[in-house]
ZADO-1210 file (C-alpha; in nm, 4 decimals, padded with zeros to 6 digits):
<atoms>
<atom x="-00.9178" y="-01.4560" z="00.6885" code="MET" pos="1"/>
<atom x="-01.0288" y="-01.1017" z="00.7520" code="PHE" pos="2"/>
<atom x="-01.3268" y="-01.1106" z="00.5122" code="ILE" pos="3"/>
<atom x="-01.5863" y="-01.2130" z="00.7780" code="PRO" pos="4"/>
<atom x="-01.4895" y="-00.9046" z="00.9795" code="VAL" pos="5"/>
<atom x="-01.5313" y="-00.6756" z="00.6783" code="ILE" pos="6"/>
<atom x="-01.8668" y="-00.8397" z="00.6028" code="ASP" pos="7"/>
<atom x="-01.9962" y="-00.6820" z="00.9236" code="THR" pos="8"/>
<atom x="-01.9362" y="-00.3318" z="00.7834" code="LEU" pos="9"/>
<atom x="-02.2436" y="-00.1840" z="00.6194" code="ALA" pos="10"/>
<atom x="-02.1247" y="00.0060" z="00.3136" code="ASP" pos="11"/>
<atom x="-01.7594" y="00.0390" z="00.2243" code="ILE" pos="12"/>
<atom x="-01.8050" y="00.1221" z="-00.1444" code="ALA" pos="13"/>
<atom x="-01.5594" y="00.3959" z="-00.2485" code="ASP" pos="14"/>
<atom x="-01.3905" y="00.3798" z="00.0929" code="LYS" pos="15"/>
<atom x="-01.0206" y="00.2991" z="00.1365" code="THR" pos="16"/>
<atom x="-00.9333" y="00.0056" z="00.3575" code="ILE" pos="17"/>
<atom x="-00.5785" y="-00.0040" z="00.4941" code="THR" pos="18"/>
<atom x="-00.4021" y="-00.3160" z="00.6077" code="GLY" pos="19"/>
<atom x="-00.0688" y="-00.4189" z="00.7486" code="ASP" pos="20"/>
<atom x="00.1500" y="-00.6866" z="00.5926" code="ALA" pos="21"/>
<atom x="-00.0582" y="-00.9661" z="00.7478" code="LEU" pos="22"/>
<atom x="-00.3592" y="-00.8540" z="00.5395" code="LEU" pos="23"/>
<atom x="-00.1651" y="-00.8182" z="00.2130" code="THR" pos="24"/>
<atom x="-00.3481" y="-01.1064" z="00.0456" code="GLN" pos="25"/>
<atom x="-00.4691" y="-01.1479" z="-00.3104" code="ARG" pos="26"/>
<atom x="-00.8022" y="-01.2947" z="-00.1997" code="LYS" pos="27"/>
<atom x="-00.8726" y="-00.9936" z="00.0232" code="LEU" pos="28"/>
<atom x="-00.7769" y="-00.7502" z="-00.2549" code="ALA" pos="29"/>
<atom x="-01.0185" y="-00.9227" z="-00.4948" code="HIS" pos="30"/>
<atom x="-01.2934" y="-00.9210" z="-00.2329" code="TYR" pos="31"/>
<atom x="-01.2529" y="-00.5509" z="-00.1519" code="LEU" pos="32"/>
<atom x="-01.2460" y="-00.4311" z="-00.5125" code="VAL" pos="33"/>
<atom x="-01.4793" y="-00.6747" z="-00.6886" code="GLU" pos="34"/>
<atom x="-01.7331" y="-00.7627" z="-00.4201" code="ASP" pos="35"/>
<atom x="-01.7417" y="-00.4474" z="-00.2084" code="ARG" pos="36"/>
<atom x="-01.6307" y="-00.1791" z="-00.4623" code="GLN" pos="37"/>
<atom x="-01.3758" y="-00.0456" z="-00.2119" code="ALA" pos="38"/>
<atom x="-01.0117" y="00.0542" z="-00.2449" code="HIS" pos="39"/>
<atom x="-00.7147" y="-00.0712" z="-00.0481" code="TYR" pos="40"/>
<atom x="-00.3713" y="00.0349" z="00.0733" code="VAL" pos="41"/>
<atom x="-00.1637" y="-00.2642" z="00.1833" code="PHE" pos="42"/>
<atom x="00.1841" y="-00.2834" z="00.3322" code="THR" pos="43"/>
<atom x="00.4280" y="-00.5122" z="00.1536" code="ALA" pos="44"/>
<atom x="00.6914" y="-00.6766" z="00.3693" code="LYS" pos="45"/>
<atom x="00.8883" y="-00.9963" z="00.3434" code="ASP" pos="46"/>
<atom x="00.5807" y="-01.2135" z="00.4040" code="ASN" pos="47"/>
<atom x="00.5133" y="-01.1299" z="00.0357" code="GLN" pos="48"/>
<atom x="00.8794" y="-01.1665" z="-00.0610" code="LEU" pos="49"/>
<atom x="00.8533" y="-01.1307" z="-00.4395" code="THR" pos="50"/>
<atom x="00.6129" y="-00.8364" z="-00.4092" code="LEU" pos="51"/>
<atom x="00.8375" y="-00.6598" z="-00.1575" code="ALA" pos="52"/>
<atom x="01.1490" y="-00.7230" z="-00.3689" code="GLN" pos="53"/>
<atom x="00.9821" y="-00.5849" z="-00.6824" code="ASP" pos="54"/>
<atom x="00.8776" y="-00.2693" z="-00.4982" code="ILE" pos="55"/>
<atom x="01.2255" y="-00.2243" z="-00.3475" code="ARG" pos="56"/>
<atom x="01.3806" y="-00.2631" z="-00.6920" code="LEU" pos="57"/>
<atom x="01.1434" y="-00.0029" z="-00.8405" code="ALA" pos="58"/>
<atom x="01.2605" y="00.2523" z="-00.5822" code="PHE" pos="59"/>
<atom x="01.6246" y="00.1447" z="-00.5712" code="GLU" pos="60"/>
<atom x="01.7590" y="00.4543" z="-00.7490" code="ASN" pos="61"/>
<atom x="01.4921" y="00.6981" z="-00.6368" code="ARG" pos="62"/>
<atom x="01.5645" y="01.0627" z="-00.6795" code="GLN" pos="63"/>
<atom x="01.3723" y="01.3604" z="-00.5453" code="THR" pos="64"/>
<atom x="01.0631" y="01.2569" z="-00.3477" code="PRO" pos="65"/>
<atom x="00.7173" y="01.3362" z="-00.4809" code="ASP" pos="66"/>
<atom x="00.6372" y="01.5047" z="-00.1514" code="TYR" pos="67"/>
<atom x="00.8381" y="01.6001" z="00.1584" code="SER" pos="68"/>
<atom x="00.7394" y="01.7618" z="00.4823" code="GLU" pos="69"/>
<atom x="00.9742" y="02.0236" z="00.6214" code="PRO" pos="70"/>
<atom x="01.2013" y="01.9266" z="00.9079" code="TYR" pos="71"/>
<atom x="01.0343" y="01.9637" z="01.2468" code="THR" pos="72"/>
<atom x="01.1336" y="01.9030" z="01.6054" code="LEU" pos="73"/>
<atom x="00.9001" y="01.6251" z="01.7198" code="MET" pos="74"/>
<atom x="00.9257" y="01.3796" z="02.0083" code="HIS" pos="75"/>
<atom x="01.2658" y="01.5152" z="02.1061" code="GLY" pos="76"/>
<atom x="01.4213" y="01.4623" z="01.7639" code="ARG" pos="77"/>
<atom x="01.4347" y="01.6253" z="01.4230" code="ILE" pos="78"/>
<atom x="01.1960" y="01.4520" z="01.1843" code="GLU" pos="79"/>
<atom x="01.1124" y="01.4734" z="00.8184" code="SER" pos="80"/>
<atom x="00.8857" y="01.2534" z="00.6100" code="ARG" pos="81"/>
<atom x="00.9045" y="01.1969" z="00.2362" code="SER" pos="82"/>
<atom x="00.7079" y="00.9843" z="-00.0090" code="ILE" pos="83"/>
<atom x="00.8012" y="00.8453" z="-00.3490" code="TRP" pos="84"/>
<atom x="00.5233" y="00.7136" z="-00.5741" code="THR" pos="85"/>
<atom x="00.5217" y="00.5167" z="-00.8973" code="SER" pos="86"/>
<atom x="00.2919" y="00.3427" z="-01.1431" code="THR" pos="87"/>
<atom x="00.5893" y="00.1583" z="-01.2929" code="LEU" pos="88"/>
<atom x="00.4736" y="-00.1845" z="-01.1732" code="LEU" pos="89"/>
<atom x="00.1018" y="-00.1554" z="-01.2495" code="ASN" pos="90"/>
<atom x="00.1043" y="-00.3982" z="-01.5423" code="ASN" pos="91"/>
<atom x="00.3899" y="-00.6072" z="-01.4058" code="TYR" pos="92"/>
<atom x="00.3032" y="-00.7071" z="-01.0507" code="LEU" pos="93"/>
<atom x="00.1187" y="-01.0310" z="-00.9901" code="ASP" pos="94"/>
<atom x="-00.1134" y="-00.8663" z="-00.7384" code="PHE" pos="95"/>
<atom x="-00.4731" y="-00.7680" z="-00.8144" code="PRO" pos="96"/>
<atom x="-00.5774" y="-00.4099" z="-00.8862" code="PHE" pos="97"/>
<atom x="-00.2450" y="-00.2387" z="-00.8162" code="VAL" pos="98"/>
<atom x="-00.2857" y="00.1277" z="-00.9062" code="GLY" pos="99"/>
<atom x="00.0250" y="00.2726" z="-00.7452" code="GLN" pos="100"/>
<atom x="00.3180" y="00.1738" z="-00.5291" code="ILE" pos="101"/>
<atom x="00.4849" y="00.4037" z="-00.2817" code="PHE" pos="102"/>
<atom x="00.7765" y="00.4200" z="-00.0408" code="ALA" pos="103"/>
<atom x="00.7787" y="00.6377" z="00.2686" code="ILE" pos="104"/>
</atoms>
């Protein structure tokens, strides 16, 4: 578990902790929010299959993104980034303290 590592950090209250799919754990979410008064952004992949499926379904028929960067020539290719956000699953997901889901 990652909690002993976070315990070494002095004050993370009101800070946002990001984690990859390996850290997308209910126990860690509870610890960050309840014990350390922090926020989190976790990645949902197929290691949390139901969670990932619910998020995919919420964005299945997505329309215009909430934000898009203009096209740019980066790293030898044309790139553009967009993000779609939703609070649709806030009271539905079985994951603690979900405030928003997003797809990039």
